[in-house]
C-alpha positions in Angstrom: -6.1 -16.8 -24.6 -7.0 -13.2 -25.2 -10.8 -12.6 -25.4 -11.8 -11.4 -28.9 -13.8 -8.5 -27.4 -10.6 -7.1 -25.9 -8.9 -7.2 -29.3 -11.8 -5.2 -30.8 -11.4 -2.6 -28.1 -7.6 -2.4 -28.7 -8.3 -1.9 -32.4 -10.8 0.9 -31.7 -8.3 2.7 -29.4 -5.6 2.7 -32.1 -8.1 4.0 -34.7 -9.3 6.8 -32.4 -5.9 7.8 -31.0 -3.8 7.7 -34.2 -6.6 8.5 -36.6 -5.5 5.6 -38.8 -6.7 2.2 -39.7 -3.3 1.1 -40.8 -2.0 0.6 -37.3 -4.5 -2.0 -36.6 -2.8 -4.2 -39.2 0.4 -4.2 -37.0 -1.5 -5.3 -33.9 0.1 -8.5 -32.5 -1.3 -10.2 -29.3 1.4 -10.6 -26.6 -0.3 -12.2 -23.6 -3.5 -12.3 -21.7 -4.1 -12.6 -18.0 -7.1 -13.1 -15.8 -7.7 -9.3 -15.8 -5.7 -7.9 -18.7 -4.4 -8.3 -22.3 -1.4 -6.9 -24.1 -0.6 -6.2 -27.7 2.4 -4.9 -29.7 1.9 -2.4 -32.5 4.0 -0.1 -34.7 3.7 3.6 -35.3 6.0 6.1 -36.9 8.8 3.5 -37.2 8.7 2.6 -33.5 7.1 -0.3 -31.7 4.8 0.1 -28.7 2.7 -2.0 -26.3 -0.9 -1.3 -25.5 -2.4 -3.1 -22.4 -6.0 -3.3 -21.5 -7.5 -3.9 -18.0 -10.8 -3.2 -16.3 -9.0 -1.1 -13.7 -6.4 1.7 -14.2 -4.7 1.2 -10.8 -2.1 -1.2 -12.1 -1.2 1.3 -14.9 -0.7 4.1 -12.4 1.6 1.8 -10.4 3.6 1.2 -13.6 3.9 5.0 -14.0 5.1 5.4 -10.4 7.7 2.6 -10.8 8.9 4.2 -14.0 10.4 7.0 -11.9 12.9 4.4 -10.4 14.1 3.4 -13.9 17.8 3.6 -14.7 20.3 1.7 -16.8 20.6 -1.1 -14.3 16.8 -1.2 -13.7 15.0 -0.7 -17.0 11.3 0.1 -16.4 9.3 1.2 -19.4 7.8 4.7 -19.3 4.0 5.1 -19.6 3.2 7.3 -22.6 -0.6 7.3 -22.2 -3.3 6.1 -19.8 -6.9 6.3 -20.9 -10.2 4.6 -21.1 -12.3 3.1 -23.9 -15.7 1.6 -23.3 -15.4 -0.6 -20.2 -11.6 -1.0 -20.4 -8.7 1.1 -19.2 -5.6 1.1 -21.3 -1.9 2.1 -21.2 0.6 2.6 -24.0 4.3 2.2 -23.4 7.4 1.5 -25.6 8.0 -2.1 -26.7 11.1 -3.8 -25.3 12.3 -7.0 -26.9 13.1 -10.0 -24.8 12.5 -13.5 -23.6 10.8 -14.2 -20.2 13.5 -14.7 -17.6 11.9 -17.9 -16.3 11.8 -19.5 -19.7 15.6 -19.3 -20.2 17.6 -22.5 -20.5 20.1 -23.2 -17.7 23.0 -22.2 -20.0 21.4 -18.9 -21.0 20.3 -18.3 -17.4 23.8 -18.7 -16.2 25.0 -16.0 -18.6 22.1 -13.7 -17.5 22.4 -14.0 -13.7 25.2 -11.4 -13.3 23.0 -8.7 -14.9 19.9 -10.0 -13.1 21.7 -9.6 -9.8 22.7 -6.1 -10.7 19.1 -5.3 -11.6 17.9 -6.8 -8.3 20.4 -4.8 -6.3 19.4 -1.6 -8.0 15.7 -2.4 -7.2 16.5 -3.2 -3.6 18.5 0.0 -3.2 15.6 2.3 -4.1 14.7 4.1 -0.9 11.1 5.0 -0.3 11.6 6.4 3.2 10.0 9.7 2.1 6.8 7.8 0.9 3.9 7.4 3.3 2.7 3.9 4.2 3.5 0.2 3.5 2.1 -2.6 1.5 0.2 -2.3 -1.8 1.1 1.0 -3.6 -1.9 3.2 -4.3 -2.5 5.1 -7.5 -1.2 8.2 -5.7 2.1 6.5 -4.9 1.5 5.8 -1.2 1.4 2.6 0.8 -2.0 1.3 1.7 -1.2 0.5 5.4 0.4 2.2 8.4 2.9 -0.6 8.9 4.5 -3.5 7.1 3.1 -5.8 9.9 -0.4 -4.5 9.2 0.1 -5.0 5.4 1.1 -8.6 5.8 -1.8 -9.5 8.1 -4.4 -7.8 5.9 -4.1 -10.8 3.5 -6.9 -12.4 5.5 -9.4 -9.6 4.7 -11.7 -10.1 1.7 -12.0 -6.5 0.6 -14.8 -5.5 -1.8 -12.3 -3.5 -3.9 -10.0 -6.4 -4.4 -9.8 -8.3 -7.6 -10.1 -11.5 -5.6 -13.3 -10.3 -3.7 -15.5 -13.2 -2.7 -12.7 -15.7 -2.0 -13.6 -16.2 1.6 -17.1 -17.6 0.8 -15.6 -19.7 -1.9 -12.8 -21.1 0.3 -15.5 -22.2 2.9 -16.7 -24.7 0.3 -13.3 -26.6 0.7 -13.1 -27.5 4.4 -9.7 -29.1 4.3 -8.2 -26.1 2.4 -9.9 -23.8 4.9 -8.3 -25.7 7.8 -4.9 -25.4 6.1 -5.4 -21.7 5.4 -6.3 -21.0 9.0 -3.3 -22.8 10.2 -1.0 -20.9 7.8 -2.5 -17.6 8.8 -2.0 -18.3 12.5 1.7 -19.0 11.7 1.9 -15.7 9.8 0.6 -13.8 12.8 3.4 -15.4 14.9 6.1 -14.6 12.3 5.1 -11.1 11.2 6.7 -9.6 14.3 10.1 -10.6 12.9 9.6 -8.6 9.7 11.3 -5.2 9.7 9.6 -1.9 9.0 11.8 -1.0 6.0 10.6 0.9 2.9 11.9 -0.5 -0.3 10.1 -1.4 -3.6 8.8 -5.0 -3.9 7.8 -6.1 -7.4 6.2 -9.3 -6.0 5.5 -10.6 -9.5 8.9 -10.9 -11.3 7.9 -14.2 -12.9 5.1 -14.7 -15.3 6.7 -13.0 -18.3 7.3 -9.7 -16.4 11.1 -9.9 -16.5 12.5 -9.8 -20.1 16.0 -10.8 -21.2 17.7 -9.8 -24.4 21.2 -11.0 -25.2 21.7 -12.1 -21.6 20.8 -8.7 -20.2 17.7 -7.6 -18.4 15.9 -5.6 -21.1 12.7 -4.6 -19.1 11.0 -5.0 -15.8 7.3 -5.0 -16.5 3.9 -5.0 -14.8 4.1 -3.4 -11.4 0.4 -4.0 -10.7 1.3 -6.1 -7.6 4.0 -3.7 -6.3 4.3 -3.1 -2.6 6.4 -1.0 -0.2 8.2 -3.1 2.4 11.0 -5.7 2.9 12.7 -6.5 -0.4 13.5 -10.0 0.9 9.9 -10.8 -0.2 11.0 -10.9 -3.9 13.7 -13.5 -3.1 11.2 -15.5 -1.0 9.0 -15.8 -4.1 11.8 -17.2 -6.2 12.7 -19.7 -3.5 9.0 -20.8 -3.2 8.6 -21.4 -7.0 12.0 -22.9 -7.6 10.7 -26.5 -8.1 8.6 -25.2 -11.0 11.7 -24.0 -12.9 14.5 -26.6 -13.0 17.0 -24.1 -14.5 16.8 -22.1 -11.2 18.0 -25.2 -9.3 20.7 -26.0 -11.9 22.2 -22.5 -11.7 21.8 -22.2 -7.9 19.9 -19.0 -8.6 18.1 -18.5 -5.3 21.2 -18.9 -3.2 23.0 -16.4 -5.4 20.2 -14.0 -5.0 20.4 -14.4 -1.3 24.2 -14.0 -1.2 23.9 -10.8 -3.2 21.2 -9.5 -0.8 23.1 -10.4 2.4 26.3 -8.7 1.1 24.5 -5.3 0.9 24.0 -4.8 4.6 24.6 -6.8 7.9 21.0 -5.9 8.9 19.7 -8.0 6.0 20.6 -11.2 7.7 18.5 -10.5 10.8 15.7 -13.0 11.4 16.2 -14.2 7.8 14.5 -17.6 8.2 11.4 -16.2 10.0 11.0 -13.4 7.5 11.3 -15.7 4.5 8.7 -18.1 6.0 6.4 -15.2 6.7 6.6 -13.9 3.1 6.1 -17.4 1.7 3.0 -17.9 3.9 1.7 -14.5 2.8 2.3 -15.4 -0.8 0.5 -18.7 -0.5 -2.5 -17.3 1.3 -2.9 -14.8 -1.6 -2.5 -17.6 -4.1 -5.2 -19.7 -2.4 -7.6 -16.8 -2.5 -6.9 -16.4 -6.2 -7.2 -20.1 -7.0 -10.5 -20.8 -5.2 -12.1 -18.2 -7.4 -11.0 -19.9 -10.6 -13.5 -22.8 -10.3 -10.8 -25.4 -10.8 -8.8 -23.6 -13.5 -5.9 -23.1 -11.0 -5.0 -25.7 -8.3 -4.5 -24.3 -4.8 -3.4 -27.7 -3.5 0.0 -27.5 -5.1 0.6 -24.2 -3.3 -0.5 -25.7 0.0 1.8 -28.7 -0.6 4.8 -26.5 -1.5 4.3 -24.3 1.5 4.2 -27.3 3.9 7.4 -28.5 2.3 9.3 -25.2 2.8 8.0 -24.8 6.3 9.2 -28.3 7.2 12.6 -27.4 5.9 
């Protein structure tokens, strides 16, 4: 649920930017996350989205990703980034669509060809000229000197992180701490198999960030978690979360994603199992950090159970 105070700020921004009270009447809440909120509004006959967040970094990543947009990879352009009171905001065009993960198996089956075309276009973007790996900074660089370093940094509780404080909180759950430490040890063993390639990783294509309209991908949204590294990471996420989405299993989605990826280059098959496991461990460690800060709102145990299941396989 979107906090009422965020709605008040969104209304204030529209009044100040467009010098009109009429636009406020068109404001429609879209979704709210732990750190953000989004609304649709109309102006001059067109529809737009305004998003609010307490940090502007994610919006700058959206702007960076927009440079990769093309017909096969529709990424909205950022029209405006600004600040109002204690909130940063971004305005972009509105794109109609239903969340990819909410499609029925029948609709998903008709969408998969275009989805795979989009994924191939994303995986084909070369970032070799860009400095660094891992989380993309607001300047467009990677945060770390190597992909190996970026993966292992998941164990650091950085003050600037949205999840800061997770290590102290995790220590309150001894069994989860033991599992976490074991997973991280395994990640250190597997990270050496992960190639130092530079491709975009969205790393959050679920959670209403991939929209579908008439069985075509209409928009790839919210690049706040974007990284520079091995694009297999995005496939590993779908594989990890497949049990949560029965339509994925019914359409054999993950295997089709993998087949498409492997067909792009012989190098893509190298150390495939080790890399997939490394990325699923990395994902789970980040999810544990996020969940322990939610004071029970989100369950880290289901992530631990799922990771143990895939590692056993």
